[in-house]
C-alpha positions in Angstrom: -153.3 35.6 119.7 -149.4 36.9 120.1 -149.0 38.5 123.2 -147.1 41.6 123.3 -144.5 42.1 125.3 -144.5 45.6 126.9 -142.7 46.9 130.3 -145.4 50.0 130.7 -148.9 50.0 130.8 -151.4 50.9 127.3 -152.1 54.8 127.6 -154.8 57.0 126.3 -157.0 60.1 126.6 -160.3 61.3 125.7 -160.8 60.7 122.2 -162.4 63.3 120.9 -164.7 63.1 117.2 -164.0 59.5 117.5 -166.4 58.9 120.3 -169.4 60.5 117.9 -168.7 57.7 115.2 -171.0 54.9 116.2 -168.6 52.6 114.1 -165.4 53.2 116.3 -163.8 50.3 117.2 -162.6 50.2 121.2 -158.8 49.3 120.8 -156.5 49.2 123.5 -152.7 49.4 122.1 -152.2 45.8 122.7 -155.1 44.8 120.9 -153.6 47.4 118.1 -150.4 45.5 118.3 -152.1 42.0 118.0 -153.7 43.3 114.6 -150.8 44.6 113.5 -148.6 41.7 114.0 -151.4 39.7 112.1 -152.2 42.2 109.7 -149.4 44.0 109.0 -148.1 44.1 104.9 -144.7 44.2 106.1 -144.7 41.2 108.4 -147.0 39.4 106.0 -143.6 39.6 103.3 -141.4 38.7 105.8 -143.8 35.6 106.6 -143.6 34.8 103.1 -139.8 34.9 103.0 -140.3 31.8 105.7 -142.0 29.6 103.5 -139.8 30.4 100.5 -136.5 29.1 102.9 -139.0 25.7 104.0 -139.1 25.0 100.2 -135.4 25.9 99.4 -134.6 23.5 102.2 -137.3 20.5 100.7 -135.4 20.9 97.3 -132.1 20.3 99.4 -133.5 17.4 100.6 -135.0 16.4 97.2 -131.4 15.8 96.1 -130.0 13.2 98.2 -133.5 11.1 97.0 -134.1 8.4 94.4 -134.3 9.9 90.9 -136.6 7.4 89.2 -137.5 8.1 85.2 -139.6 6.2 82.9 -138.9 6.6 79.1 -140.5 5.2 75.7 -140.2 5.7 72.5 -140.7 4.4 68.5 -138.1 5.2 65.8 -139.1 4.9 62.0 -135.5 4.7 60.4 -136.5 5.6 56.5 -133.1 5.1 55.8 -131.1 2.9 57.9 -127.7 3.9 58.0 -124.8 1.5 55.9 -121.5 0.6 57.6 -118.3 -0.3 55.7 -116.8 -3.8 57.4 -114.2 -6.1 56.1 -115.8 -9.1 54.6 -112.9 -11.3 54.9 -113.6 -11.8 58.8 -117.0 -13.5 57.9 -116.0 -15.4 54.8 -112.4 -16.3 54.7 -112.4 -16.9 51.0 -112.1 -13.3 50.3 -109.4 -11.9 50.3 -108.6 -9.2 53.2 -109.5 -6.0 53.0 -112.6 -6.9 50.6 -114.9 -4.3 52.1 -118.6 -4.8 51.6 -121.8 -2.6 52.7 -124.0 -3.6 55.4 -126.8 -2.2 57.5 -127.2 -2.8 60.9 -130.8 -2.3 62.2 -134.2 -2.7 60.8 -136.5 0.6 59.6 -138.7 0.2 62.9 -137.8 0.1 66.5 -138.9 0.9 69.9 -137.3 0.7 73.2 -139.6 1.1 77.0 -136.7 1.9 79.8 -137.0 2.3 83.6 -134.0 3.8 85.7 -133.1 4.9 88.9 -130.3 7.0 90.1 -129.2 7.3 94.0 -127.2 9.6 95.5 -124.6 7.5 97.9 -122.1 10.0 98.8 -121.6 13.3 98.1 -120.2 15.5 101.6 -121.5 18.9 99.8 -125.0 17.5 100.4 -125.4 16.9 103.7 -123.7 21.1 104.5 -126.2 22.1 102.0 -129.0 20.6 104.3 -127.9 22.3 107.0 -127.1 25.1 105.4 -130.6 25.9 104.2 -131.9 24.8 107.6 -130.0 27.6 109.1 -131.0 30.3 106.2 -134.3 29.4 106.7 -133.5 30.4 110.8 -132.2 33.2 109.6 -135.4 34.1 107.8 -137.8 33.6 110.5 -135.2 35.6 112.5 -135.7 38.7 110.0 -139.5 38.2 110.7 -138.7 38.2 114.2 -137.3 42.1 113.2 -139.7 43.2 111.3 -142.2 42.3 114.1 -140.1 44.0 116.4 -140.6 46.8 114.0 -144.4 47.2 113.7 -144.5 46.7 117.3 -142.0 49.7 117.4 -144.4 51.8 114.6 -147.3 50.8 115.9 -146.8 51.7 119.6 -145.1 55.6 118.5 -148.4 56.1 116.0 -151.0 55.0 118.8 -149.5 57.8 121.2 -149.3 60.1 118.4 -152.7 59.6 118.3 -153.4 60.0 121.7 -151.2 62.9 122.2 -153.0 64.6 119.2 -156.1 63.9 120.4 -154.9 65.8 124.2 -154.0 68.6 122.0 -157.2 69.0 120.2 -159.3 68.3 123.5 -157.1 71.4 125.4 -157.6 73.4 122.1 -161.1 73.2 122.3 -161.2 74.0 126.4 -159.2 76.9 125.5 -161.5 77.9 122.4 -164.9 77.4 125.0 -163.2 79.9 127.8 -161.5 82.4 125.5 -164.9 82.7 124.0 -166.7 82.8 127.2 -164.4 86.0 128.4 -164.6 87.4 125.4 -168.5 87.1 125.8 -167.8 88.5 129.3 -165.3 91.5 128.4 -167.7 92.5 125.7 -170.4 92.9 128.8 -168.5 94.4 130.8 -167.6 96.7 127.9 -171.2 98.0 127.4 -171.0 98.6 130.9 -168.2 100.9 131.0 -166.1 98.5 133.4 -163.5 97.9 130.0 -161.9 99.2 127.0 -162.0 97.9 122.9 -158.5 97.7 123.6 -159.7 94.5 125.9 -161.8 93.3 123.5 -159.6 93.4 120.6 -156.8 91.6 122.9 -158.9 88.6 124.3 -160.5 88.4 120.7 -156.3 88.3 118.9 -156.1 85.0 120.9 -159.5 83.7 120.5 -158.9 83.8 116.7 -155.4 82.3 117.6 -156.7 79.1 119.0 -159.6 78.9 117.0 -156.8 78.3 113.5 -154.8 76.4 115.7 -157.6 74.4 117.2 -158.4 73.8 113.3 -154.9 72.4 112.0 -154.8 70.5 115.1 -158.4 68.8 114.2 -156.4 68.2 110.5 -153.1 66.8 111.8 -155.2 64.6 114.5 -157.2 63.1 111.4 -153.8 62.5 109.7 -152.0 60.6 112.8 -155.5 58.2 113.2 -154.7 56.9 109.4 -150.4 56.7 110.0 -151.8 54.5 112.2 -153.9 52.4 110.4 -151.3 52.5 108.1 -148.8 51.0 110.1 -151.4 48.5 111.8 -152.3 47.3 108.4 -156.2 48.5 109.2 -158.2 50.1 106.3 -157.5 54.0 106.4 -161.1 55.1 107.2 -161.4 52.6 109.9 -162.3 54.6 112.9 -161.0 53.4 116.4 -161.6 54.4 119.7 -158.5 54.1 122.0 -159.2 52.9 125.3 -156.7 53.2 127.0 -154.8 56.1 129.8 -152.2 58.9 129.2 -152.0 59.2 132.7 -151.4 55.1 133.1 -148.3 55.3 131.6 -144.8 53.4 133.7 -142.1 55.9 132.4 -139.8 54.5 135.3 -136.2 53.8 134.2 -136.0 50.3 134.3 -132.8 48.3 136.1 -131.1 46.5 133.0 -127.8 46.3 132.9 -127.5 43.3 135.6 -129.9 41.0 133.2 -129.2 42.0 129.9 -127.4 40.1 127.5 -126.9 40.7 123.8 -128.7 37.6 122.7 -131.9 39.5 123.4 -131.3 41.7 120.1 -132.4 39.9 117.2 -129.8 41.9 115.4 -126.9 40.1 117.5 -128.5 37.2 116.7 -128.8 37.7 113.1 -125.1 38.1 112.7 -124.8 34.8 114.6 -126.2 33.0 112.4 -124.7 34.7 109.9 -121.6 33.7 111.0 -122.7 30.1 111.2 -123.9 30.1 107.8 -120.7 31.4 106.6 -118.7 29.0 108.4 -121.6 26.2 106.8 -120.4 27.9 103.3 -116.7 26.8 103.8 -117.6 23.7 104.9 -119.2 23.2 101.4 -116.1 24.2 99.4 -113.9 21.9 101.8 -116.2 18.7 101.3 -115.3 19.4 97.8 -112.2 17.5 97.8 -114.5 14.2 98.6 -115.5 12.1 96.2 -118.9 11.4 95.1 -120.4 8.4 94.4 -123.8 7.2 92.6 -125.7 4.2 92.2 -128.0 3.8 88.7 -130.3 0.7 88.0 -131.8 0.4 84.8 -134.4 -2.3 83.2 -136.3 -1.8 80.4 -137.2 -3.9 76.8 -136.7 -3.0 72.7 -137.8 -4.4 69.6 -137.3 -3.5 65.9 -139.1 -5.5 62.6 -138.9 -4.7 59.2 -142.8 -3.9 59.2 -144.5 -1.3 61.7 -147.5 -4.0 61.9 -144.8 -6.6 63.8 -143.6 -4.5 66.2 -146.2 -5.2 68.5 -147.0 -8.3 68.0 -143.4 -10.0 68.0 -141.5 -10.7 70.7 -139.9 -7.9 73.0 -136.3 -8.7 74.5 -135.6 -7.4 78.3 -132.2 -5.7 79.2 -131.0 -4.4 82.5 -128.0 -2.9 84.1 -126.8 -2.0 87.5 -123.5 0.0 88.2 -121.9 2.7 90.8 -120.4 6.0 89.6 -117.0 6.9 91.5 -116.3 10.7 90.7 -112.8 12.0 92.8 -111.6 15.3 92.2 -108.0 15.5 91.6 -107.4 19.5 90.3 -109.4 22.3 89.5 -106.9 24.9 88.6 -107.2 26.0 93.1 -111.0 27.2 92.3 -111.9 25.3 95.8 -109.0 27.3 97.5 -109.6 30.2 96.3 -113.6 30.2 97.2 -112.0 28.9 101.1 -110.1 32.1 101.3 -112.7 34.6 100.4 -115.2 32.6 102.7 -112.6 33.3 105.7 -112.3 36.8 105.5 -115.7 36.4 105.0 -116.0 35.2 108.9 -113.0 37.7 109.7 -115.2 40.6 108.6 -118.0 38.9 111.0 -116.2 38.5 113.8 -115.4 42.3 113.6 -118.8 43.2 112.9 -120.2 41.4 116.2 -117.8 42.9 118.6 -118.5 46.5 116.7 -122.6 45.7 117.5 -121.6 44.6 120.8 -120.2 48.3 121.6 -123.4 49.8 119.3 -125.4 48.3 121.5 -123.9 49.3 124.8 -124.1 52.4 123.3 -127.4 53.0 122.2 -129.0 51.5 125.3 -126.5 54.1 127.3 -127.9 57.2 125.1 -131.7 55.7 125.6 -131.3 55.5 129.6 -129.9 59.0 129.1 -132.4 60.4 126.5 -135.4 59.3 128.7 -134.0 60.1 132.2 -132.8 63.7 130.5 -136.9 64.2 129.3 -138.2 62.5 132.4 -136.7 65.7 134.1 -138.3 68.1 132.2 -141.7 66.4 132.4 -141.3 67.3 135.6 -140.6 70.5 135.4 -143.2 71.1 133.0 -145.9 69.5 134.9 -145.1 72.2 137.3 -144.8 75.1 134.9 -148.0 74.0 133.8 -149.8 73.9 137.4 -148.3 77.1 137.7 -149.7 78.6 135.3 -153.1 77.6 135.3 -153.1 78.8 139.2 -151.6 82.2 137.5 -154.7 82.3 135.1 -156.9 81.2 137.5 -156.0 84.6 139.8 -155.8 86.8 136.8 -159.5 86.1 135.9 -160.6 86.6 138.8 -159.0 89.5 139.4 -160.0 90.8 135.9 -163.6 90.4 136.9 -163.3 92.5 140.1 -161.7 95.0 138.3 -158.4 94.7 140.0 -156.6 93.0 137.5 -155.5 94.3 133.8 -156.8 92.7 130.6 -153.1 92.6 129.4 -152.0 90.3 132.3 -155.0 88.5 131.8 -154.6 87.7 128.1 -150.3 87.2 129.1 -151.6 84.9 131.9 -153.9 82.5 129.5 -150.7 82.6 126.7 -148.1 81.1 129.8 -151.0 78.7 130.8 -151.5 77.2 127.0 -147.7 77.5 126.2 -146.9 75.6 129.7 -150.0 73.0 128.4 -148.4 72.8 125.1 -144.7 72.2 126.5 -146.0 69.3 129.2 -148.0 67.6 126.5 -144.4 67.5 123.9 -142.5 66.6 127.4 -144.8 63.5 127.9 -145.0 62.2 124.1 -140.5 62.9 124.0 -141.0 60.7 127.6 -142.9 58.3 126.0 -140.6 57.8 122.9 -137.5 57.6 125.0 -139.0 54.7 126.9 -139.6 53.0 123.9 -136.6 53.6 122.6 -135.3 52.2 125.5 -137.5 49.3 125.5 -136.8 48.2 122.2 -132.3 48.8 122.6 -132.5 46.4 125.6 -134.8 43.6 123.7 -137.8 44.1 125.7 -140.0 45.4 123.2 -141.1 42.2 121.5 -143.7 39.7 120.2 -143.5 36.4 121.9 -145.9 33.6 120.6 
């Protein structure tokens, strides 16, 4: 099974709803990634490209192998061709220039022939084999790039589900808390310790949370299906995510000293494209070299005036062995023009490689800045959530003791919900930023 190289721990919250599904599959992030690497349609498509590249290599190699053919045929020459010849060549007594009609051939003839042709030397053949193998390597790198994209997509979708589940969990707690508070306030109203406006304020918050909860449940269902889609799993398959949000390692890694551009698959692909371009140039340069082929031919033939005698009489064997040399002389400067075009392409790839290095540097720096910024926001939102929770707790006690107002309690409740939502949003952005940084530094990848 493929192991997933991730520098942070898997995360999860208490799963709401899925836990009630008896058919739910328990899945960690690593298990989801391993499943995706084996079942993602995008990866399957890229793997087919590798198989096609393998077939291309075998096709190129086959050009250098012997070609053997066995041919046979029978002919009925219902009208034998007539030729005019000078009869004096056969009979000196006849005047020179005396023409006579002669038919060469018989009505029935047959032939069986076995031939072998072999490439002896063709410079472009050996370059073609190397180019095909290099293209196969490029296909494998494209598959690796697809795997990285799938890992990124599945990881982000996994965390989206976890955050969404947490939001549902917190909204459900808020709903239950407001439901209890509403009933308590109604009881206080009946006892003369609260006013109708107090009940109405709480009911407004109660209704808002109820709507938010229903909406978030629907969003959770969508996020689950998106995760299934990214994994290549049936959309209706339930999963119980069994990681912990609190265990995620969001520390900013020190990567400058150990980072290598070759860790980025895009950089490796550019290098392979450079090699392909140089091979393409070499292929056209080899077109100036001669080509040598060898051939062997052996067979039997026969001809008769009567078809019934064609197979009963003797057949005569024949054979030949030879070589063909082809030397290019002038092609109208075609190869020279192609070589010039390829050289320009090579120079473009050199610039592309240099530009990619700068782009990677910027991407890494931006990812580090984003992660650090989001972590700073996360610390603030974590503190705000603790403060808002304490404010709500005190406001509730004061209201129950009759020394606090309902408005104060309602505001505290709203601020607490906002603080919870802001904290989750900050946590989610921090997680996504960490994934982006791991991808930018080439750490986020699958190893066989």
